[in-house]
N, C-alpha and C positions, 0 to 999 in steps of 0.2 A: 308527357314525353314518351317516345316509342319504347324506351327501355323500361319505364315504369309500367306502362300498359301491358307489355309482354310479361313482366314479372307477376302482375296481378292475375293475368289470364293463365299463366303456367307456374303455379306456386312451387312445384317440384324443381323446375329449372332454377328458380331463384334460390331455393334452398341448396341445391347442388353447387351452384356457383360460389356461395359463401363457404360451404364445407370444403370445397377445393382450395379456397384461400387459406383456410385453417390447416388443412392437411399439408400443403406445400410449405407453409410457414413452419410447421413442426419438423418437417424433414430438413429444412434449411437450418433450423436452430441447432441440430446435431452436428452440422458441418461448419458452423461459424467458430472462429478463433476467439477465445475469451482472454482479454487483456485489460490493463488499466486505462490506457489511452490509445487512440489510433497510432499507426506507425508515423511518427512525426520526426524521426531522426534524419539528419542530413547524411549523405554518404561521405565518409571521412577516410582519407588515406594518410598514414603517418610514415615518415622516413626517419629512421634512426641510424646514425653513423658514429662510429667510435674512432677517435684519433688519440691513441695512447700517449699520455704525457703532455698533451697540449693544453694550454691555458684557454679560458673562455674567449679572449681576444683572438688568439690564433685559430681556434675552431670557427669563430665567426667569419674571419676573412678568407681562410683557406678551404673551408668546407661549406658552411651554411650559405654564404653569398653565392658560391659557384653553383650549388644545387638549386637554390631558389631561382637563379637566372635561367636554368635549364627547364624547370617545370612550371614557371609562371605563365606560360602561354598555352597551357593545356585547356582544351575546350570544357566549358561548364564550371570553371573554377570560381567559387564564391568568395572565399577569403583564404589567405595563406599566412600562418603565424609560425614563428620559430623561437627556439630558446637555445642559445649556445652556452654550454657549461664546460667545466673542466673535463676534457677527454670525450665529450659527447655533444652531438648536434641532433636536435629533435625538431623536425618540421611537420606541421599538421596542415593538411590541405582539406578544406571543406568545399564540397561541390553542391551544385543545385540539386534539388530533389529529383528532378527528371533524369539526371545523369546516371548511367549504369555504373555501379560500383566496380564490377569486374573490368569493364572497359576503361574506366578511369585509372584503376590500378595498373593495368597493362600499359597505358600511356605514360604513367609516372615511371615505370620500370624502363621503358624505352628511352625516355628523356634522360634518365640518370645514366644509362649505359653509354649515351653519346658523350658525356662529359667525365666519365670515370677516369680517364687518363689525365685529366687536368687536376685531379686531387693528389695530394702528397702520397708518396709510396707507402708510408707507414699507416695510412688510413685504411681501415677495414672496409669490406664491401658494405655499402648502405643496405639496410634491412627495410624493405617496403612491406607494410602491413595494411590490410583493409579493415575498416571498422564501419559501423553505422551509427554509433553514438548511444544505442540502446542495448549493446551487448555487454554491459558491465556486470559486476558481481551482484547477484540478487540475494546472496546469503553468505554469511561467514560462520563457520563452525570453529570450535575451540577444542583442542586436545590438551588435556592437563593431567598432571600426576604429582603425587607427593613423594613417590619413591623412585621415579625414573627421571633421567636427565633429559635436557632438550635434544641432545643427540639421539637418544633412543626413541623419543617421541617423534622426531622428524623421520627416522627410519621407518617407524610403523606407519606414519602418515603417507610416506612415499610408496611403501610396499603394498599396503592393504587399502587404505582409504582413498587415496588419490586415483588409483587405477580403477577402483570400483565406481567411483563417482563419474569418472571420465567416460564410462560406457553408458551412462544414462541418456535417454533421448532428450535432445535439446541442449545438452551441455556442450559448451565450447572449450573452456580451459578450466583447470583447477590450480590456481596460484596458491602458493604457501607464503605466509607472513611469519617473520621471526624464526624461520627455519635454521637449524644447525646441521648442515649436511656434513657427514664425515669427511675428513681430510687428514692426511698425514702431514703434520706441521713440523718442518725442520727449522729450528731457530738458531741462527749462526751468531757466533761471538767474533766481531771483527778484529779484536786484539789477538785472539788465539789463531785466527786465520793468518794475520800478518806475521805472527811469530813463526808460523810454519810455511811462510812464503806461498800462501794460497789466496786465490780470489774466488768470488762467488761463481764465476764461470767454470772454475775447476769442479766445484760441487755439482753444478748442473750437468756438466759433461759426464761425470761419474754416474750420476743417477740415470741418465739417458742410455748409457752403454751397458750398465750392469743390472738394470731392473727391467727385464723383458722376458717374454716367452716366445720362442721361434719354432715353427715347424721345420723338421729336419728330414723329411722323406718317409720311407716305409721299409719294412723288412718283410720279405716274402719267403715262405717255404712251400712245400708241395701242397699242404692242406690249410695253411693259416697265413694270414696277412696282418702285420702290425704297423700302426702309425707311430712315428717317432717324433717327439718334440723335446726341445731343450727347455726345462723349467728353471728360469733364472729370475723369476719375479719375486719381489719382496712383499710381505703382507703384514708384518707386525712391527711395532716400534723397535723391538730388540734387533730384528734383522736389519733395519735401516741404520741403527746405531753402529752396527759392526761393518757397515759397508766401507770398503777401502777407497778413499778419494785419491790418494797419491802416495808415493814413497819419498821420504826425506831422510838422507843419510843412511839409507838401507833399512829404515824402519817404516812400516805402514802407518799412514795417517788415516784414522777412521773418523766418521762423522761424530762419534762420541768425544773425539779429541778437540773438536772445533765448535761444538754446539750441543744442542739437545733435541730430542725427538719426542713428540707426543701424538697420540691419536686424538685430535681435537676437531674443531668445526672450521669449515671453509671460510665463513664470514660471521663475525660476532658483532657487527655494527648495526644491528636492528633487534629491538626487543618487543615482545608482545605479552600483554597481561590481560586477563579477563577477571574482573572484580578483584584486581590487585594480585592475582596469582599468575606465575609464569605459565605460558601456554604457547602452543603452535597454532597459528591461524590457518584455516583451510577455506579458501574461497570457492564459490560455485558461480562461474560466469556462464551465462546462457548464450546461445547462438543469437545472432542479430534478429532473426525473424521468429525465434522460439517464443512459446507462451510461458510467461513468468510463473503463472499459477501451476501449469502442468509440470514445469521443471521442479518447482518447490515440492509438489506432491510426489514426484518420482523420488526425490531425496528422502522424503518422509517414509515412503514405502520401503526404501532400501535401508532404513535406519536399523531395524533389528539385525540385519546381516552385518552392518558396519560395527555395531556394538559387540556382536559376538566374536568378531575378529580381533578385538583388543586384548592385549595381555592384562593380567590381573594388576589392578592398581592404576590403570589409565581410564579416564572418563572423557566422553565426547558429548559436547553440548552445542546447541544453536546459540551463538553469541549475538547474532544480528540477523533478522529475517525481513527483507524488504517486501516479501509477498504478503505479510500479515495485513499491512495497511490496504493493499489492493483488494485482498479477499474481504476485509471488513467493509471497505468502501462499496464494493459491489453488493455485498449483503445488505447494506443500508439502502442502496438504491432499489433493490428488489423489495425491501420492506416498504419504502415510500411508494413503489408501484402498487403494491397490494393495498396500502392504506388509501391511496388516491382512488383506486377502483371502488373500495367500499364507500368512501365519502360521496363519490359522484353518483353511484347507484342510490344511495340514501337520499340525496337531495332531489333526485328525479322522483323517487317515491313520495317524498314530502310534497312535491308540487302536484303530482298526478293522483296520488291517493289510491292507486290500483296496482296490484301485482302484475296483472296482464299488461297494462299500459307501460309499467316500468320495464318489463321484460323486453319490449320492442326496441327502445334506444340502448338498453344495457347490452343487448346481444351484438351491437355494433362494435363494442370495445374489443372483445377477443377477435372478431372477424377482421377488424382493421389492423390492430397491432400485431397479431400473430401473422397475418398476411404480409405485413410490411417487412417481416424478417426475411421473406423470400427475396425482396428487392435488395435488402442489405447484402445477402449472400451473392446475388447476381452482379452487384456492382463492386464486389471485392472488399466490402467493409468488414469490420470485426464487431464482435459484441463486447462493448467496453462501457466504462462509466458514462461516457457522453451519449452513446446511442441508447443506453438504458435510461439516461436522463431525458432524452428525447421522447421515449415511450411514456415516461411519467407525465411529461407535458401533454402528450397526445391523448392521455386518458380523458382529460376534460374537454379536448377538442373534437374527438371523433364522435361524441354523442351529439354535438351541436346540430349537424345536418339532420340526423335522425329525429331530434326533438322538433326542429322546424317543420319537417315533413309531417311528423306525427300530429303536431298541434293544428296544422292546416287541415289535415284529413278529418281530425276529430270535430272541428267546427262544422264541417259539412254533415257529418253523421248526426251531430246534435240538432242540426236544422232540418233533419228528416230525410236526407239523401241516403239511399242504401249503401252499405259499407263498400261494396265493390266499385260502384260508380263514384263514391266519395274518394276512394283511394286513387282512382285514375284522375279524376278532376283535380283533387288537391295536389297530387304530384305534378300535374301539368302546370298548375298555377304557380307553384313554388319552385319548380325545377330550375328556372333561370336564376332565381336568387340563390339556390343551393350551389349551382355551378359558379356563380359570381363570387360567393363567399369562399368557396373551396379554392378557386384559382387565385383569389386575392391573397389568401394565406400561403398558398404554395409558392407563388412567384416571389414572395418576400425572401425565400431561401435561395433564390437564384443568385443574387449578388454575393451571398456568403461563399459561393463557389469561386468567386474572383478574389477573395481575400488572399493576401500573400503571406509568405513565411509560415511559421509554426501555427499561427492562429488559423490560417486558411485550411491547413490540413486537419487541424484539430476539429473544427466545427463543420467541416464538409460532411462528415459522417453523421453528426447530429442533425444537420439540415436534411440529409437523405432520409433519416429515420422518421422525422416529424412529417416531412412532405409526403413520404410514401404512405404513412398512416392516414393523413388527412385526405389524400387522393382516394384511397380505398374506402374511407368513411363516406365520401361523396358517392362512390359507386354503390356502397351498401345502402345508403339512404335512399337512393333512387331505384333500388331493386328489392332488397330484402325487406326494408321498412314498409313500403306500400303493401307488399304481399302479406306481411304480418298484421298490418292494420286491417286489411280486408278480411283476414281470417279471425283475428282475436277480438277486435273491437265490435261491440254491439250497441245499438241505440236503446235508450230507455233503461239502462242498467241501474240496479239499486245502489244508492250512494252509501258509502261507509261514513262513520262518524268523523274520521280524519278528513275525508274528502269534503264533507259539509263545512267543517271548520275552515279548511283551506280555501274553499270557494267563497265563503263570506268575507274572509280577510282579504283575499285577492280582489274580489269585486269592489270593495271599498277603495282599495289602493288604485285600481284602474280608473275608477270614477274620479278620484282626486287628481290623478295624473292627467286625465283628459281635460279637466277644468284648468289645470295649470298650463298645459300646452296651449289651450285656446287663448289664454291671456298673454302668454309669452311670445307667441308668433308675431304679435304686433309690437312687443316691447323690444325692438331691435337694438337700441342703444345699450342697455344694461347687459344683454346677452352677448353682443359682440365685444363689449368691454371685458367680460369674463374670458372670452376666447383670446383676446389680445393679451390680457393679464397672464393667461396660461402659457402663451408663447414666451413672453418676457421672463416669467418665473422659471421656465424650463431652461432658457439660455443661461440665466444667472446661476441656477443650481448646477448646471453642467460645468460651468467655469469654476465654481467654488469647491466642488467635491474633489477630494484627493484621488489621484490616479495611480494605478499600479498594473503590472502584467496580470497577476492573478492573486487572489487572497491567500494568505498563508494557511496551510491545512495542518490540522493536528494528525500527523501520521504515526504517532506513537514512538518516535525516536528523534534524536537531534545529534549534531556533530560538534565537536570542539577541536580547536586548532591552537597549538602552542608554538611560538617562535622565540628561540633564544638568540642572543647576540651572535653576529657572524663570528665564526672561529670557535664557538663554544664546543666543548667535547660532548660525547654521548653521555658521559657521567653527569655533566652539568645539566644537560637537557633532562636526563632521567630523574634527577633529584627534584626538579620542579614538576615533572610529570607525576611523580608520586604525590606531591602536594595537591595537585589538581584532582587526582584520584580520591584522595582523602576527603576533599570538599564535596565532590560529586556523590560519594558514598553516603553522605549525610542526608541526601534528598530521599525522602521515604518512597517516592514513586519510582525510583530507579530499580530495575531488575538486573540489567547487565551493562557493564562498562567495558567495552572492547578498546583497549589502548595500544597504539602502535608508536613506539619511540624510534625516530629516524625514518625518513621517507625516501622513496626513490630507489633506483638501482643504477649503479655505475655512472656517477658516483652516488653513494648513499648520502643523503642530506641529514647529517646528525644533529643539526640544531633545530629540528622541527619534530613535533609529535602531534598525533591526531587521535581522537577517540570517537567512537560511535556508541551512543548511550541509548539503550532500549528502556522504555517506560512500561509500567503496568498497563493492562488492558483498559480501554476507554471507560468501561462501566465500573472499574475498580478504583478510579481516582477522581477527586473533586477538581483538581487543577488541570488546566490545559497544558499542552506542551509549550505553548508560547509563554505562559506564566512562569513555568520552570526555567525556561531559557533566560527570561528577563532577570529572574532572581540570581541565577548563576553568573550572568554577565556582570551584575553588580558586585557579587562576592569575589569572583576571580579577577575582576579589574583592579582589585586592591593589591594583587601580587606584584612585587617589584623584582626586576631582573629578567623578566620575560613578558611577552605580549600573549594574552590569551583571549580568543574570540569563541563564543558559543553561538552557533548558527542554527536557525530553523532550516529544515530541508527546503530548497527552492522549489517553486512550482514547475510543472510541465517538463519533468525529466531533465532539468538543468543539473549541472554538476554539483553534488553536495559539498564540494570543497571550494566552491566559488561564492563570493558574497554578492548581494543584489546589485551593488554599484560597481560597474566596471567601466572606468573612464580612461581612454587611451590617448596619450600624447604622442605625436609623431614628429620627428625632426631629423636633423642631419648629424648631430653629435650628442653623445651620451652626457657629456658635461653640461651642455645647455639644457638637455631634457631633465637632468637631475635638479638643476637650479629651479626650473619652472615647476616641476612636479612637487618639490619641497614647498614652494610658495603656495601652490594650490592645497597641499596637504595641511599646511598650517591654518589656512582659512577653513578647511573642512573640519579640522580638529576643534576649532573655536566655535563651530556651529553645533548646537545641541542635538540636531537631527541625525548626525553621523556617528556611528560607533566604530572605534578602532580603525581609523583610516590608515592605510599602508600603501606602499608601492613596491613593485617587483624589481627595482634597481637599487642595489646596495654596493657602494664602492669601497667598503671597508672589510672585505674578507681577507684575513691574514694570509700572506702568501710569501713564499721563498723563491727568489729567482737565482738559479745557478748559472753563472756565466763562465763558459770555458775560455781559457786563454789559448788561442789557436797556435801562437808561436811556441809557447811552452809545450803544448801537447805535441806539436810536430817534432820538437827537439827530442822528446823522450819516447816518441812513438806510441802515444795514446790517442786512439781515434775517437771521434765524436760518438760513434756507435758503441764503443766500449764504455764510455762514460754513461751513455743513456741506459745500456743494459745493466750496468752496475747499480745505478740508482733505482731502476725498476725492480730489480731482484731484491735489493736490500730494503727498500721502503714500501713498494707496492705489494710485493708478494705475488709472484705469478706462478701458475701451474707449470711444473717442469715435466712431470711424467704422471703415471697413474698406478694404482694398486687395486686389488680385488678384495672384497669382504662380503661373505655370504652371497656370492653370485652377482654382486653389483660392483661397478667400477667407480672409484673415487679419485680425486686429484691429490698429487703430492706437491706441496707448496713450500718454497724456500723464502725465508725472510729474515732480516736482522732481528735479534732479540730486543725486547722492549727497552731495556736500560740504555741501549745505544741509539735510540731514535726519539729522545725526549726533547732535543733542542736542535735548532738549525745548525749549530756549530758541530754537531755529531757527524754531519755530512762530510766535513773536512777530513775525518779520520778513517773513512771507509777505504779499504784497499782496492786498487785497480791495477791491472796488468798491462804493460806496454807490449808493443809488437816484438820486442827482443826477449820477452819473457820476464823482464824485471818487474818487481812489485814496488808500488809506491802509494802513499796516502793520496786520496783524491784532492786534498787541499793543495798539492803541488801544481795542479793544472787547472783548477777552477777557483772561483771566488763566490761567496754567498752574500746575497742582499735581501733583507726583509723589506717587504712593501705590502701594499693592499691592492686587491683586485676585485672586480665584480663577481658575485656568485653566479650570475647568469646575465647574458645579453640577449634582449628580445627584439624581434622584428614583427611588424604588422604590415602585411601587404608589401613585403620586401624593404620597408623603411625601418630605421631604428626607432624603437618605441619604448615607452614606459606606461604601465597600467596602474592607475590609482584605484584601489578597491576599498570598500567600506561596507559595514552593515548599517542597518537603519534602526533608529530609536523608535520606541513605541509611539504611534500617532504621527509619524513622519513618513510620507509615502515616497515611493520610488520616483513618481513624476515630479514631486517637489525637489527631491535631491538632484535629479538630472537637470532640472531647470536652473537650480542654483549654480551647479558646476558649469553649465553652459554659459550663463551670464558672466560668471567670474572669469572663465577662460577667455571669453571674447574681450573682456576689459583689460586683461593683463598679458596675454600671450603675444609674443612677437609675430609680425606679419608672416614670416616664413614657416611658422610652426602651426600645424593643424591638429585637430582632435577627432576622435571617433569613439565608438562604443563597442562593447563586447558582451557576450553572455546574455544574462537576463536583461540587462539594460538595452542591448541592441534589439532583442526580441520585443521588448516593451514599446520602443519607439516605432518599430515597424508596424506593430499591431495597432498602435494608437492612430497612426496616419491612415492605415487601410480601413479601420473600423469607421472613421469619420466619413470617408468616401462611400463606404458600403451603406451606411445609414441613409445618406442622401440618394444613393442609387436605388435603394429599396423603395423609397417613397416615389421616385420617378417611375420605376417599373410598375408598381401597383397602380399609379395614376394612368399610365398608358394602357394597361390591361383593362382597367375599368372603363376607360374611354372607349375602347374597342367593344366592350360588352354592352355598354349603354348607348353606343353610337352617339356619344355626346362628350364634349370637353368640359361641360359645366357641372353635370351631376357628380363626377368624381371629386370636384373641389369641395362639394358639400360633405362628402364621405371622409375626405382626408382631414377635415377640420377636427375630427375626433382624435387625431394623433397628438397634438400639443397637450391636451389634458392627460392623455395616457402617459406621455413622457414626464410631465410634471408629477403625476402620481407615483410613477416608478422612482423618480429621483428623490421625492419626499420620503418615500419608504426607506431609501438608502440613507438619507440624511438623519432621519430619526433613530435609526438603528446603528449608526456609526459605520455604515458600509462605504465602499469605495467604487469608483469607476474602474472596472477591469474587464477582461475579455468576457467573463460570465455575465456581468450586469449589462454590458453593451450589447451582447448577443440577445439578452432578454429584451432590451429596448427595440432591437430590430424585429424580434418576433411579435412584439406588441403592435407594430404597424399592421400586420395581417390580422391579428386578433380583434382589435378595436374597430377596424373597418367593416367587419362582418355585421355588427349591429346596425351601422348606418346603411349598409347595403339593403338590409331587410326593409327599412323604412322607406328609403328613396325608391327602390324598385317597385314596391307596392303603390307608393304615391304616384309614380309614373303610370302604372297600370290604370289607376283610377282616373287620372287626368286624360289618359287615352280614351276612356269611355265617356269623357265629357264633363267630369267633375271639376269644379274650380280649384285652383291651386291651394287656397287656404283650407278648404274643407277636405281636400285630398290628403294633405300632409297631416292634418289632425286625425283623420280617420286611419291613415296608415300607421302613424305612431301609436295610436290606441290599440289597433289590432295586433301590432307586432310587439307591444309592451311585454306581454306574457312570455313569448318564446325568447325574447332578449334577456329578460330576468332569469329565466330558467337556464339558458345556455351560459350566461355570465356566471351564475352561481356554480354551475357544474365546472366551468373552467377554473374559477377561483379555488374551489375546494380541491380540484385536481392538482393545483400548484401549491396548495397549503402545506402538504407534507414536505415540500422542498423549502418553503420559507421557514419552517420549524425544524429543519434537519439538525441532527446531532451525530456524533461519532466521527469516524474517519471520512475525510473528504467532504465534510458538511459545509465548509465555508463557501465553496464554489456553488453548491446546490442552493445554499441559503440566499446568495446574492441574486441568482436568476429567479428564485421563487419570490423574493421580496419585490423585485421589479414587476413581475407579472401580476402579483396580487394587488400591489398598490396602484399600478397603472390601470388594470382592468376595473378596479373599484371606482376610482375617481373618474375615469373616462366614461364609464357607463352612467354614472350619476349626472355628469355634465352633458354628455352627448345626447341623452334622451330629451333634453331641452334645446341644446345648441343646434342639432341637425334640423328639427322642424323650423326653427327661426331662420336659419341661413337659407334653407330650401325656399321658404316663403319669400325671402329677400331676393333671391336669384331667379325665381320662377318668372318667366315672361311668356304670357299667352298659353293657350291650351296645347297639350301634346297631341299631335295628330295620331288617330288610331291607325295601326298598321297590322299586317298579317301576323307579325310576331306577337303583338299585344293580344290579338284575338286568340291566338293559339294558347297563350298562357292563361286566358280567362274563358275557357270553353263553355262553362255553364253559368258563371256569375253575372249578375247585373248590378247596376248601381243600387237598385232597391235591395237586392240580396245583400250587398255589403252593408247597407245601413241596418238591415235587420240583424246581420251577423254581429254588428257592433254591440247591440244590446246583450248579446250572449258571449262577448269576447272574454269575459272573466270566468266563464264556466270552466271547470276542470273536468278531466276525464273521470267518469264515474267509477265507483268501486265494483267489486266483484272480481275475484281472481279466477 
């Protein structure tokens, strides 16, 4: 080939080209973003709207439905989900990945502005926020103390820690959990209020008019100017106690006469503990495109300053760090990359027995892989676990072309051809095969680019990494490798002891292989039976293996979720949360247990608690995270009075609060949905594969409905607004005014004291004022009824919906679970009700469908490319018959090791298509060359198989050893690497074993007549003759001789 000839004649040029590849790769490496996975998050826009005092049903009809109708037609909208809770509507819009997040957010704001006037007057302006799904908290810190209160710890967190962390690069927000923000709490006694003929509005009015600071102008003299302000603000509980609310019978009525005042917390309906001790949680949320590891490193660098700012007696700890698993996983991949490099170089040396000869293909590894980094940078990819995994796979692949070229050149040198002429002639002869094998592997990755959903985005970067490395390896094999062969290889070198032993062993192996091929090319029946058996076995194994989105990884932590009955108080929930903490603390591998009692904000959901449990480092424990989760699920499942689920973190950056099974029922009425969902839940609960099935529709939340008697209200002059404000002030506790403390502003909150809000009947005694100023009990104009209401009303794509969620028992796959629910739903659901999937379940089904299509498309693309290269539609069929044994080998490896069909193992199967066809190409291409020179088909295929046996075994061994560190992976992220490694090792081993006999037999069966010699064939065999090839056959087992 021209490129090879030029490189041999100009060795400096060949060297410089490879050095430039390495140089540009190293420069690009410093510019790549390091992260766990590629950017796979969908653009998400959330709309949050507050409707004070509204029930979930009212929020659904008056707010959620109106907003959904306005925004449902926005371009690029993928799904729309919503939850209507008491006082709050939350709508989440998920857009296609190609949609600009900024443009989508603007479109949402415009759509909402057009229907703003259709919302009730009391509804606050909707808050539109943009997200990408990957901007969640990457770390939770805990601030604890034995001598300071939660109020003091919150103050320190807000003043010193939060502001310092918010300034770090890549940080988005710093949320606080369990915070106790200072507030001046005024607790009113309704009986003493009524005795003094006062209502809550009187107290509020007094606070607004008497607690303020106003500018009053300035005083000027000839030489000095003074600003004047009226200081009327109140700052201490004593000052608020002495505030005069009104005069009755000539005497002032102060707040101390009608209630009490304390400096307390704004909200005490959320608790945080770390390892059982009260704490304030401090989250670190990264920006959507920020590097998790860089943000975590910035926090660690700022740690000394953060600790130094703490008062004596306060301690700051990292309670949960999501970056540790990422860091460990990347470290393990780097370790696998190094180990693969060592194993591949070692196997090359064992085959070649020469340091010089080993150096030639070994140098292709850094040149190809480091050079591929430039292509990653140019295509906008990141350096992540998957691209590094691609490089690990590439270690065994990039030496293949160099080995093939090296072996062909060496045969010529050993037959007496001078090294320079041998390098040119050998490269020309094998150049087409190198081009064909390289392209056949590269084109396998083209269909991966058409994968949809998360899987497509995930593996596109892996495909680019491997394809780039393989392409560059072909370039290196046709430029640097011939030049090094011409320079380093010499004829008649002294053999080492290792080379002699290897030569004798390999010569015997080649001789036995040739005799076997000569017999089997005529035994078509048994060989074709094996091929057909491989196809049938592959199909059966594919159908029987369990399927899931991705294998569960040991990431060093897990989550637990507790749900108490609807209407349970925070005390009830907390009591059970402490029991859970006690059980978790008995697990020896646990280092931190970050417990949050009561979730959410406005309203806080007090009947739920969650914990994030961090385990000891991987090398310091004998049990896996999955083993510990299974044990805790068994122990915590025995608790009565609450539901407790312990979950392994889901794969692929799914929400850690969601279970794998997310089955959505969609219908017209919630009552019908509830009936059908309960029926499905009963069947799921009876199935041993489902853990803790639950649904998000509960119709038994205790509720109090206050009905105003309009005629009575009108008679006494009490407006609906007065009733609403009275209830809001007494029961909800709303901020009325503010006060200052140490330079910060806090709220003043008025609320009825606890003894007077223990029962629904207490509402009847609250005082309310009519328009004429008269005071009366609220019971005069309202009645109270206790009933039940849903905690939340959900929509899916604007339809009323209920989601059934469940965990999976050990040994039960996500595919089996969804197939069971699918069959059950089709059998039992009414015709007008449909179902859908969400979360991990949705991603799994999308990936399963697209991967099946991609596998078939990969085979088709390889076939077409090979047809174009061979100028034949027949030769590629022989080559593609190596695929069924490879698939069978990969699936058998999964079956014997308890693996599953997931995105990793299925991508491994797709990669196998390109890998196993390389061996067949070498045999078929050379057989065609020999037939083009007039050799009979039988003799040509036997000769080609014999001559290519040695490079096939060498390249296969190198590829298998390159993938072996993945198959034996341990530590963080090992499960995914192990699946892809097992598929490659098993598939390559079995395919090579069978295809070495299958390809010659099928070629002999399909060969019809001689291949006509053409210019292309002559160009590929410029010096060889049939006689030369027969002579070379006797030396085909020679290895490259020693001498370094």
